[in-house]
N, C-alpha and C positions, 0 to 999 in steps of 0.2 A: 663499839656502838652499833655497828651493822649486825654483829652476832646477836646483840640484845634485841634489836628490831626484828630479826628473823625469828627468834624464839617467841617473841610476843605475837607475831603473826601466826605461827604454828599453833600456839595456845588458843588464839582466837578461832582458827579453823576447827580445832578439836571441840571447842565449846558449841560451835554451830552444828556439827555433825549429828548429835542426837536429835536436834529439832527437825532435821531433814527427814528423819524416819517417822515423824509424827503423822503425816498424811497416810502413809502406808499402814501404820498401826491402827489409825481410826478406821480405815477401809476394812482391815482384817477383822477388827472387833465388830463393826457394823454388819458385815456380810458373811462372817463365819462364826464368831463366838456367840453373838446374840441369837441367831437362828438355831444354833446347836443347843444353847441353853433352853430355848423355847421348845424344841423337840423333846429334850430330856424331861421338861416339866409336863408336856402333853402325854408322855408315856405313863404318867401316874393319874391320868384322867380318863373319863368316858366322854367321847364326843363324836357326833356323826358328821362333822365338817360344816354344819350350818347352825344348829341350835345352840343351846347353852352348854358350856363346858362344865362337867361335874367331876370333882375330885373323887377318885375311886381307889386310892392306895395302890396296892400291888396287883389289882385285878387284871390289868392289861398284860403285865409281865407274866403272871401266872398262866394266862390264856396262851401266850406265845410259847413259853418254855415247856408247857405240857402238851402242845399241839404235836401230834405224830408226824405232821408234814415238815416240821422244822429240821430234824436230822437229814431228811432227804434233800431239802433245799440247800442246807449247808454242804452236803456231799456234792451236789451238782455244782454249786458255786466254786468249791475248791477244785473240782475236776476241770471245769472250764478255765479256771485260773492257771492250773498246772499245765494242762495240755496246750493252751494258747501261748503260755510262756515258752514251753519247749519248742513250739513251732516258730514263734516270732523271733526269739533271740538268735538262733543260728542264721535264719534267713536275713535278719536285719544286719548282723555283723558282716556276712558275706557281701550283701548288697551295698552296705555302707563302705566297706573296704574297696569294692570295685568302683564305686562312684567317686572315691577320694582321689582317683587317678587324675593326672593333669591334662588328659586328652579333652579336646573341646566337645566331642560328641557325648562324653559322659555327663557334662553339665546339662545338655539338652535332655538326656535320658533321666537325670535326677528330677527335672521339672515334670516330665511325663509321669514318673513313678509317684510324684507327690499328689497327683490329681485325686485318687480315691479319698484322701484325707479332707479334701475340700467339699465332698458330698455329704449330705446329711445321712445319719444312720437309718432313718425311716425310709428315705428314698432308696438307699442301697438294699434294704430289706425287701421293699416292694419289687425292685428290679430282679433280685435273685429268686424271689418267690415265683415271679412270672417265668423266669428262665428255667427253673427246675420243675415246672408243672409237667407231670407225666403225660398229659393229654395235649397241651398246647405250647409246651416250652421248647427249649433248645433241642432236646433229644428227639421229640416228635417232628420238629421242623427239619432237622438235618438227617433224620432217619437212623440215628444211632440208638440201637436197642439198649446198650449198656448205660446210656445217659437218660433213658426213659423210666428210671426207677421212681418209686414213690419216696423221694428223698426226705420229705418232711412228714411222712406218715409212719416211718419206722423209727423207734427210739434212738438206736445208735447211729443211723444215717442222719437223723435230724441233729443229733449232738455234733457229728462230724461237720455238717453244713454250718452250724453256728460257729464252731472253731475256725473253719476255713474263711467264712465271711469276716469274722472279727480280725483274723490275721491279715486278710487282704486289705482291710481298711487301715490298720494301724502299723503294718510293717514299714510303709514309706516314712512315717513320722520317726520311728526308731532308727531307720536307716540314716536319716538326716543327722540324728544325734551321733551315730557311730562314724558317719562321714566326717563330721567336725572333729571327733576324737582322733581318727586316723591322721587327719591333716595336721594335728598338733605334734605328732611323733617326729622327732628330729631325723632328717634324712641321713645324718652322720651314722646313725645306728645301722641303717640298711647298707650304707656304703661300706662300713666295717664288716658287716656280715658277708657282703659280696666278695670282699677281699679274702675272707676266710673260706670262700667256696660254697656258702650256703645258698640253696635254691629258693625259689619263691615260697614253696610250701613250708620249708624249714624257717624262713623269715617270718611267715605268718604265725606259726605256732611259737616261735622263740622270741619274737619282737612284738608283733602287732597285738596278739591276744594279751600278753602280760601288761603291755602299755595301756590296754583298754580296761584294766581292772575296775577302776572307779567309774568309767563310763558304763560298764556292764551293770554295776550296782545301781547307778542312777536310772538307767533304762529299765532294769528289772523292777525297781521300786515303782516307776510310773506304770509299767505293765500290770503288775500285781494289784496295786491299789486301784487302777482304772478298771480292772476286771470285776471289782466288787460293785461297780456302778453300772454294769451292762444291763440295760433295761429296755430302752426303746427299740433297739435292733432285734432283740429276742422277742419282744412283745409283738412286733409287726410280722416277724418271720415265722414264728411257731406258736406264739401266745403261751409259751411254756410247755407245749405238747410235743409229741403225742402223749396223752396221759399227763404225767408230770416230769417227763424225761428231760426237759430243758427249763424247768421252773427254778431259776436261781433265786437267791434271797431278795435281791432288789426287786424282781418281778413279783415275788410274794408280798413284799411291802406295798407295792402299787395296788395289787388286787385287793388286799385287805383295806387299804386306806380309801381308794377312789372307786372301787366297785362294790365292796361290802360296807362302805361308810364306817369303818372301824379305825378311827384315827389314833386311838390309844395304842392298840396292838401294833399298828403300822409305825408309830413313833418308837415303840420299844424295839422293833426290828431295825429301824434306822440307827438307834443308839448301838445296837449289836454290831452293825456294819461299821460304824465309826470306830468302835473299840477294836474290831478285827483289823481295820486298816492301820490304826496306830501301832498295834502289836506287831503286825507284819513289817511295817516300815522300820520300827526299832530293831527287829530281828535282822533285817537286811543290812541296816547300818552297822550292826554289831558284826555281821559276817564280813563286812568290808574291812574290818581290822582297824587300821588307824583312822584318823580324822578324814572323812571323805572330801573335806574341803581342801586337803593338801594337793599339791601338784601330782598328776598321774605320771609324770616323767620319771619312772623308776630308774635309778642308776645314773641319772644325768646331773 
């Protein structure tokens, strides 16, 4: 009788579970799917953002795809994505591993490291723009000649500054992800390694890194997809310059839509960014091998 009652209760809970997902589904449809469909429809129109919307077929797509600036914007976007990933990932793993220690001062340090993520991208860009000013910035104030370069006036220096500032802002967030991942690794693995005489470096490469496989996939996905949306920081810091050296695709979309009043081509670029993000996310998920939702505790 009690077994029958328990089975009935479990079936009741299972029938309720799908309904619990309804609010999240409505939220996702209202704030993600509907705007995305709207942008896709706008990409087949001509609109200046205020007046009447005129259907124009493939005119906006043709204007975007035949624009000679598109390959350059794509190249800069992928370059920012790849270099910032290459800088952020090792820095975040090392910092997250360090902060995962049980010493009390590391918890205080983790709070301090998290501060840059609390600041707005525009405020960070304004601050760095002032600090790197060759005439009135940090270099001129401290008398360091090597720091008094025209950081934002030369293409490769400006690109390096963008990557540095992006990494400075987002490394704390990804360190927090890796810190949680490292803390989930069973101590028994490290104790066994110590009995075998493995040092800390060997433990890091033989235990910590393999155990963080799915954490790396998750963090990399967030980094790469997030880099497609870098706009406000680059806009305030360099405005895409000098020339078009830091003109990423998201900034190109803004300039076409809100400075040139070409909402159709801007919407077409937005659709391209969404498709790129989906393709990269699927590729990273495939590179992860098995289901990324499985436990990361390999061999346990």
